[in-house]
C-alpha positions in Angstrom: 0.0 -0.5 -0.2 2.0 2.9 -1.4 -0.5 5.7 -1.8 1.6 9.1 -1.5 -0.8 11.9 -0.6 0.3 15.5 -1.3 -2.2 17.6 0.2 -1.9 21.7 0.1 -4.7 24.1 1.0 -5.8 24.5 -2.4 -6.3 20.7 -2.8 -8.2 20.4 0.3 -10.5 23.1 -0.5 -11.1 21.8 -4.1 -11.9 18.7 -2.5 -14.5 19.9 -0.2 -16.0 22.2 -3.1 -16.6 18.9 -5.1 -18.1 17.4 -1.9 -20.6 20.2 -1.4 -21.7 20.4 -5.2 -25.2 18.4 -5.5 -25.9 17.5 -1.9 -29.2 16.6 -0.4 -30.4 19.6 1.8 -32.1 17.7 4.6 -33.0 17.8 8.2 -32.4 14.3 9.6 -32.5 13.1 12.9 -29.3 11.5 14.1 -27.1 10.7 17.1 -26.6 14.7 18.1 -30.2 15.5 16.8 -30.5 18.4 14.4 -27.9 20.9 14.7 -28.7 24.5 15.6 -29.1 27.3 12.7 -26.0 29.0 13.9 -23.8 25.7 13.8 -20.7 27.2 11.6 -20.5 26.0 8.3 -16.9 25.8 8.3 -16.2 22.1 6.6 -13.9 24.0 3.9 -12.8 27.0 5.9 -9.1 28.1 6.9 -10.0 27.1 10.6 -10.0 28.9 13.7 -10.0 26.6 16.3 -13.6 25.7 16.3 -12.4 22.8 14.1 -11.5 19.7 16.7 -11.1 16.0 16.7 -12.0 13.3 19.1 -10.4 10.1 18.8 -11.8 6.9 20.3 -9.6 3.8 19.7 -11.1 0.6 20.1 -8.4 -2.0 21.0 -9.2 -5.5 19.5 -12.5 -4.7 18.4 -13.5 -6.4 15.0 -15.1 -4.7 12.3 -17.0 -8.1 12.0 -18.1 -7.8 15.0 -19.4 -4.7 15.1 -21.3 -5.7 12.0 -23.2 -8.7 14.0 -23.7 -7.0 17.4 -24.9 -3.3 16.0 -24.1 -1.8 19.3 -26.8 1.2 19.6 -24.6 3.9 20.0 -22.3 3.1 17.3 -25.1 1.9 14.9 -26.5 5.8 15.4 -22.8 7.2 14.6 -23.0 5.2 11.7 -25.9 7.1 10.5 -23.8 10.1 9.8 -20.3 8.6 9.3 -18.0 7.5 6.6 -17.4 4.2 7.8 -16.8 0.4 7.2 -16.6 -3.0 8.7 -13.9 -4.2 6.4 -11.1 -2.1 7.2 -7.6 -3.5 8.2 -4.6 -2.3 10.3 -2.4 -2.7 7.5 -1.9 -4.8 4.3 1.0 -6.5 5.4 1.7 -10.4 6.6 3.6 -9.7 10.0 2.5 -10.8 13.2 -0.2 -8.2 14.5 0.7 -6.3 17.8 -1.2 -3.7 20.0 1.8 -1.7 19.6 2.6 -1.8 16.2 -1.3 -1.0 15.2 -1.3 2.3 17.9 1.7 3.3 16.1 0.4 3.1 12.5 -2.7 4.8 13.6 -1.3 7.6 15.1 1.8 8.1 12.6 0.2 7.2 9.3 2.8 4.9 8.3 3.6 1.2 7.9 5.6 -0.6 10.7 8.4 -1.1 7.9 9.0 2.8 8.4 8.0 3.5 12.5 9.9 -0.1 13.0 7.2 -1.5 15.7 6.6 -5.0 15.5 6.7 -6.1 19.3 4.5 -5.0 22.1 7.4 -3.8 23.9 8.0 -0.7 21.5 11.7 -2.1 20.7 13.1 -0.5 17.8 10.5 2.5 17.7 11.9 4.9 15.5 9.3 8.3 15.1 12.1 10.4 13.7 11.0 10.2 10.2 7.4 9.9 11.0 6.2 11.8 13.7 2.9 11.1 15.3 0.0 13.4 14.8 0.9 14.6 18.6 4.0 16.3 17.0 2.9 17.2 13.9 0.1 19.2 15.3 1.9 20.8 18.1 4.5 22.0 15.6 2.0 23.4 13.3 -0.7 25.0 15.7 1.3 26.2 18.8 -2.0 26.9 20.9 -3.4 23.6 20.0 -4.5 21.6 23.5 -3.9 17.7 22.8 -5.3 15.1 25.3 -4.3 11.9 25.7 -6.0 9.4 27.9 -5.0 5.6 27.6 -6.1 2.8 29.7 -2.7 1.2 28.5 0.4 3.3 30.0 2.6 2.3 27.2 0.4 4.0 25.0 1.1 7.6 26.5 4.6 6.9 27.3 6.0 5.9 23.8 3.2 7.8 21.2 2.2 10.5 23.2 5.2 12.4 24.2 4.1 16.0 22.6 0.8 16.0 24.0 -0.2 18.6 26.2 -2.2 16.4 28.5 -1.4 12.7 29.2 -3.5 10.6 31.7 -2.6 6.9 32.3 -5.7 5.0 33.9 -6.3 2.1 35.1 -9.1 0.9 33.1 -11.6 1.9 30.3 -14.3 3.1 33.1 -11.8 5.7 34.0 -10.8 6.4 30.6 -14.7 7.1 30.1 -14.8 9.4 33.2 -11.5 11.5 32.5 -12.9 12.2 28.6 -16.0 13.5 30.2 -14.4 16.0 32.5 -12.0 17.0 29.8 -14.8 18.2 27.7 -17.3 19.3 30.0 -13.9 21.7 31.7 -11.5 22.6 29.3 -11.3 23.4 25.5 -9.3 20.8 23.5 -8.2 20.6 20.0 -8.0 17.1 20.0 -8.9 14.2 22.6 -7.4 10.6 22.2 -9.3 7.9 24.1 -7.8 4.6 24.1 -10.1 1.9 25.3 -8.8 -2.1 25.7 -11.6 -3.6 27.5 -12.4 -5.7 24.2 -8.8 -6.4 23.4 -8.7 -8.3 27.3 -11.5 -10.0 26.9 -11.0 -11.2 23.4 -7.5 -12.6 24.1 -9.0 -14.7 26.8 -12.1 -15.5 25.4 -12.1 -15.2 21.5 -12.5 -12.3 19.2 -15.9 -13.5 17.9 -19.7 -11.9 18.3 -20.9 -15.0 19.6 -18.2 -15.1 23.0 -20.5 -13.4 25.5 -17.3 -11.7 27.6 -16.0 -10.3 24.2 -19.4 -9.2 23.2 -20.2 -7.6 26.3 -16.9 -5.5 26.8 -18.1 -4.1 23.2 -21.4 -3.2 24.4 -19.6 -1.6 27.4 -17.3 0.8 25.5 -20.5 1.3 23.2 -22.5 2.4 26.3 -19.2 5.0 27.0 -19.0 6.3 23.8 -23.1 7.0 24.0 -22.0 9.3 27.2 -18.9 10.8 25.6 -21.1 12.1 22.7 -23.6 13.3 25.0 -21.2 15.3 26.6 -19.7 16.6 23.5 -23.1 18.1 22.3 -23.4 19.2 25.8 -20.4 21.7 25.4 -21.2 25.2 26.3 -19.5 26.1 22.8 -20.8 23.3 20.9 -22.9 25.3 18.5 -19.6 27.3 17.1 -17.6 24.2 16.8 -17.0 21.7 14.2 -15.7 18.1 15.8 -14.7 15.2 13.9 -15.1 12.1 15.9 -12.8 9.1 14.7 -14.0 5.6 16.2 -11.2 3.1 14.9 -10.1 -0.4 16.2 -6.3 -0.5 16.4 -6.4 -4.5 15.1 -8.8 -7.2 14.9 -8.1 -10.5 16.8 -6.9 -13.9 16.5 -3.8 -15.8 14.8 -2.1 -13.1 12.5 0.5 -13.3 9.7 0.1 -14.9 6.5 1.5 -16.5 3.4 2.6 -14.8 0.5 -0.7 -14.5 -2.0 -3.2 -14.8 0.6 -6.2 -12.3 0.8 -5.4 -10.2 3.7 -9.1 -9.4 4.0 -9.6 -12.8 5.7 -6.7 -12.1 8.3 -9.3 -11.5 11.3 -6.5 -10.2 13.3 -6.1 -6.8 10.7 -9.9 -6.5 10.6 -10.8 -3.3 12.1 -13.8 -1.2 12.1 -13.2 2.8 11.1 -16.0 5.5 11.2 -15.5 9.1 10.8 -18.2 11.3 11.8 -19.8 14.8 12.0 -23.4 15.6 12.5 -23.6 16.9 9.3 -22.4 13.9 7.3 -24.7 11.7 5.3 -24.2 7.5 5.9 -21.7 6.1 3.3 -20.6 2.6 4.0 -17.4 1.1 2.5 -17.5 -2.0 1.6 -14.2 -4.6 0.4 -14.3 -5.3 -2.7 -16.5 -8.8 -3.8 -14.0 -11.7 -3.9 -15.6 -12.7 -7.3 -14.8 -9.0 -8.5 -11.8 -9.6 -9.5 -11.3 -11.1 -13.5 -9.6 -14.8 -13.8 -6.8 -14.0 -16.0 -3.6 -15.5 -17.4 -2.6 -18.6 -19.2 -4.1 -22.3 -19.4 -3.3 -25.2 -21.5 -5.8 -26.0 -24.3 -6.3 -29.4 -25.4 -8.1 -30.2 -28.5 -9.9 -33.8 -29.5 -10.5 -34.9 -33.2 -9.8 -37.7 -35.7 -6.5 -36.4 -36.4 -5.2 -34.4 -32.9 -4.3 -36.2 -29.8 -4.3 -33.4 -27.2 -3.2 -34.7 -23.9 -0.9 -34.3 -20.6 0.3 -37.5 -18.7 1.1 -37.8 -15.1 4.9 -38.9 -14.5 3.7 -41.0 -11.5 0.8 -43.4 -12.4 0.1 -44.4 -8.6 -1.4 -40.3 -8.2 -4.9 -40.1 -8.6 -5.6 -44.0 -7.4 -8.0 -43.8 -4.9 -8.7 -47.4 -4.1 -11.8 -48.7 -2.7 -11.3 -46.8 0.6 -10.0 -43.8 2.1 -11.1 -40.1 2.0 -9.9 -37.8 -1.1 -10.4 -34.5 -2.7 -10.2 -33.8 -6.3 -10.8 -30.1 -7.9 -9.9 -28.5 -11.3 -11.2 -25.5 -13.6 -12.2 -26.3 -17.0 -13.0 -24.3 -20.2 -14.9 -25.9 -23.1 -15.0 -24.1 -26.3 -15.9 -27.1 -28.7 -17.7 -25.6 -32.0 -20.3 -28.5 -31.6 -21.5 -31.0 -28.6 -19.5 -33.9 -27.8 -19.5 -37.5 -26.3 -17.5 -39.9 -24.8 -14.3 -37.2 -25.1 -12.7 -38.5 -21.8 -11.1 -35.4 -20.6 -9.8 -36.4 -17.3 -9.2 -39.3 -14.9 -7.4 -42.7 -15.0 -10.1 -45.0 -16.3 -9.8 -45.1 -20.0 -7.0 -45.0 -22.7 -6.1 -41.2 -23.1 -5.1 -41.4 -26.4 -8.2 -43.2 -28.2 -12.0 -43.4 -27.2 -12.5 -47.0 -26.0 -14.8 -49.0 -23.6 -14.3 -48.1 -20.1 -12.4 -50.2 -18.0 -13.3 -51.9 -15.2 -11.9 -49.8 -12.0 -10.7 -46.5 -12.0 -12.5 -43.0 -12.3 -13.1 -40.5 -15.4 -15.0 -37.3 -16.5 -16.0 -37.4 -20.2 -18.1 -35.2 -22.2 -21.6 -36.3 -22.9 -23.7 -33.4 -25.4 -22.5 -30.1 -23.7 -22.4 -31.8 -20.6 -20.3 -34.6 -19.0 -20.5 -37.6 -17.1 -18.6 -38.8 -13.9 -17.8 -42.7 -14.5 -16.1 -45.0 -12.0 -15.8 -48.9 -12.0 -16.5 -49.3 -15.8 -20.1 -49.5 -15.6 -21.2 -47.0 -13.1 -21.9 -43.6 -14.4 -23.5 -40.3 -13.1 -25.2 -37.9 -15.6 -24.4 -34.2 -14.2 -26.5 -32.6 -16.8 -25.1 -29.2 -16.4 -23.8 -27.2 -19.4 -20.2 -26.4 -19.2 -19.6 -26.2 -23.4 -19.9 -22.2 -23.1 -16.8 -20.8 -23.5 -16.3 -19.8 -19.7 -14.7 -21.3 -16.9 -16.0 -24.0 -14.5 -15.1 -25.5 -11.7 -15.3 -29.2 -11.4 -14.7 -31.2 -7.9 -15.5 -34.3 -6.4 -14.6 -36.1 -2.9 -14.6 -39.3 -1.9 -15.5 -39.9 2.1 -16.9 -42.5 4.6 -20.1 -42.3 6.6 -20.1 -45.4 9.1 -19.0 -48.4 6.7 -20.2 -46.6 3.4 -18.1 -44.8 0.9 -19.9 -41.7 -0.9 -18.6 -39.8 -3.9 -19.8 -35.8 -4.1 -19.6 -34.1 -6.7 -19.6 -30.5 -7.2 -19.5 -27.9 -9.7 -19.4 -24.0 -9.9 -19.8 -23.6 -6.2 -22.6 -26.2 -5.8 -22.8 -29.3 -4.5 -24.2 -31.8 -7.5 -25.0 -35.2 -6.1 -24.0 -37.7 -3.7 -23.8 -41.2 -4.6 -22.6 -44.9 -2.8 -19.8 -46.0 -4.3 -19.3 -48.3 -1.6 -16.7 -51.4 -3.1 -16.1 -49.6 -6.3 -12.6 -49.5 -7.1 -11.1 -45.7 -8.3 -7.6 -47.6 -9.0 -6.7 -48.3 -12.5 -2.8 -49.0 -13.7 -3.3 -46.0 -16.5 -1.7 -42.7 -15.1 -4.0 -39.8 -14.6 -4.5 -37.5 -17.6 -6.0 -34.4 -18.8 -7.1 -33.7 -22.2 -9.9 -35.3 -24.4 -7.1 -37.4 -26.2 -8.1 -39.0 -30.1 -11.4 -39.1 -31.0 -12.4 -41.8 -33.8 -15.3 -40.1 -35.2 -16.1 -36.1 -35.1 -18.8 -36.4 -32.8 -16.5 -37.5 -29.9 -13.9 -34.5 -30.3 -13.7 -31.7 -28.0 -11.5 -28.3 -26.7 -11.1 -28.1 -23.1 -8.5 -26.1 -21.5 -7.5 -26.9 -17.8 -6.4 -24.6 -14.7 -5.6 -25.1 -11.2 -6.0 -29.2 -10.7 -5.2 -30.5 -7.3 -5.5 -33.7 -5.2 -6.0 -33.7 -1.3 -5.3 -37.2 1.0 -8.9 -35.9 2.5 -12.2 -35.2 2.0 -12.3 -31.3 2.5 -15.6 -29.8 3.8 -18.1 -29.3 1.8 -17.8 -25.1 3.0 -13.8 -25.4 2.4 -14.4 -26.8 -0.8 -16.8 -24.5 -2.6 -14.8 -21.5 -1.6 -11.2 -23.4 -2.1 -12.5 -24.6 -5.8 -13.4 -21.0 -6.8 -10.0 -19.3 -6.2 -7.1 -18.9 -8.4 -5.0 -22.0 -6.9 -1.8 -21.6 -5.1 -0.4 -23.2 -1.8 -2.4 -20.9 0.1 -5.0 -23.6 0.7 -6.5 -25.6 3.4 -4.0 -28.0 4.6 -1.5 -27.8 2.0 0.6 -30.5 3.9 -2.2 -32.9 2.6 -1.9 -32.2 -0.8 -1.0 -35.0 -3.4 -0.6 -32.4 -6.3 -1.0 -29.1 -7.3 -1.0 -28.1 -10.9 -1.8 -24.5 -11.8 -1.2 -25.4 -15.2 -0.3 -21.6 -16.0 3.2 -21.8 -17.5 2.3 -20.3 -20.8 4.6 -22.4 -23.1 6.6 -25.5 -22.5 5.5 -29.4 -22.4 5.5 -29.5 -18.6 2.7 -28.7 -16.2 4.6 -28.6 -12.7 3.4 -29.7 -9.6 4.1 -27.2 -6.6 3.3 -29.2 -4.1 6.0 -31.4 -1.9 5.3 -34.4 -4.1 6.7 -32.8 -7.5 4.8 -35.0 -9.8 5.0 -33.2 -13.3 2.4 -33.4 -16.1 4.1 -34.0 -19.3 2.0 -32.5 -22.5 2.1 -33.3 -25.9 2.9 -31.1 -29.2 -0.7 -31.3 -30.1 -1.4 -28.9 -27.4 -1.8 -25.1 -27.3 -1.7 -22.3 -24.7 -4.6 -20.2 -24.1 -4.5 -16.3 -22.9 -7.3 -15.0 -21.2 -9.3 -12.6 -19.2 -12.5 -13.1 -17.8 -14.8 -12.0 -15.4 -16.6 -15.2 -14.3 -19.2 -15.9 -11.7 -17.8 -19.2 -10.9 -14.1 -18.4 -10.7 -12.3 -15.3 -8.8 -9.0 -14.4 -9.9 -6.2 -13.2 -7.3 -6.8 -10.3 -5.0 -4.6 -7.2 -6.4 -2.7 -5.4 -3.7 -4.5 -1.9 -4.5 -7.8 -3.8 -3.5 -6.7 -3.4 0.3 -6.5 0.6 -0.3 -10.2 0.5 -1.2 -11.6 1.0 2.2 -10.8 3.1 5.1 -7.3 1.7 7.3 -5.6 2.7 10.3 -2.9 4.1 8.1 -5.3 6.8 6.7 -6.8 8.5 9.8 -3.8 10.9 10.3 -4.4 12.1 7.1 -8.1 12.9 7.7 -7.2 14.1 11.0 -4.6 16.9 9.2 -7.1 17.4 6.6 -9.9 18.0 9.4 -7.7 20.5 10.8 -6.5 22.4 7.8 -3.1 21.5 8.2 -1.2 20.9 4.8 0.2 17.7 4.0 3.7 17.7 2.3 4.9 14.9 0.2 8.1 15.3 2.4 6.1 13.8 5.2 6.1 10.3 3.5 2.7 9.7 4.5 1.0 6.8 2.7 -2.8 7.1 3.7 -5.6 7.6 1.7 -7.9 10.5 1.9 -11.7 9.6 2.5 -13.7 13.0 1.6 -17.1 12.8 3.5 -20.6 13.0 1.8 -21.9 16.0 3.5 -25.5 17.1 4.3 -25.8 20.5 5.2 -28.6 21.8 7.6 -31.8 23.9 6.7 -30.9 27.5 7.2 
């Protein structure tokens, strides 16, 4: 995430003018109720001390939990906020800590710049990237900045330039201190750090269904309600313009991930972020749909007709032999673009002679075309007519798993994210001396020809759960899969040239393809296949790194490129009050 912002005053004004054009004028009920007519319209003004910030940090509160619990006061805040349940602490793969998260959301820099990775703040380096307290102090000399924390290290390490620092024993004491500050003083910025949900989550689990964790979030929500009531009760409130930031520092659970993994799935980084003001309109920003990423790249394409024998043969003939017992999973993606429907094109399996059409053998398994659809065959005389069209020039996901229930063995067939059928296969032998092959082989008649491309073939030595299989088969394959150590083989089939389909699993059993095959280049938005997520996608929702940019913007502090901030500015949707 390298999203460099170079904000100067003219740029800020231009952004807000664009936001103010074409607005819906209305007077809607919200948390703070209707603002008085005397409320200052200084959203785009130079700033005269009336623009203030209340920054509430919610340690360990996942965005998913806020969404599920819908706490009363936070829900009201969302009615006048730009917000997300899909925020990220950062878009890296390091192990997540409170200290690293706090430092990012107070500096606007990633851990690779501030160097904080452990809870003891070892290697902290604020020289290249000072905190918001330091930046504001150097820009607005008379600003009163208050940091109230339930974790002493938060203030000790990050709030050195705050005007007032208060280290308190628990969240209740933080709430009380914030109420006092708002009712008796004239702060420019108040930062409040609540740690109760993190404590409950670390001890019991970070899910909305965990009572201790859910109750801790609800308690903090009650504190938030009291704080915003106190904010509205300020004597000078009608002449002030407050930005309220609610933000998790991080999510919860096991963190860190493998290269290529979808960081949105790392719940240790899942956060809630909201930018609230009574004059904002509600604007929910969701993460991109996983299926919105195009499936693109290259795939091996194999054609079968009376003169062409497109096929690939596995080097180890025992791989794909599933016998009469045991649990296994097989999955692949196929794209059939033959000009006419075909029958008996055995395009994947170990049961038929892969060089030509012939009768089915007594053992083994096989996929073969049947009209626009396909059969799944096993044990010679047994075949399941799936009856679902795949000859449409689009990518489809096919899979099956073999599993036991008591003394009975079953096969379950899946296509395009759905379980198609389950059948009793007790006693049927899925082993055959022939090697596993891809490609329809040589046809003996024009009606038996086919053109099929292959990608993302994988075999596991266990039966994935239905949910894991359905999710996994739609993804672009990599070693970032459930139980990668149980892979018997994994072939992306995306080399783009050559005669080898490499097995990227530990087994290293490659397919050898013949000269009758070719390589297909494709770029397809498919409802059945999701391409790999791009790094840029992680910057499409408000994240912890974006918060300092928003605060500087709100307080009319220009952000030169020399600061090196990598956060993104989220311009709020503004709803002006009736005059």
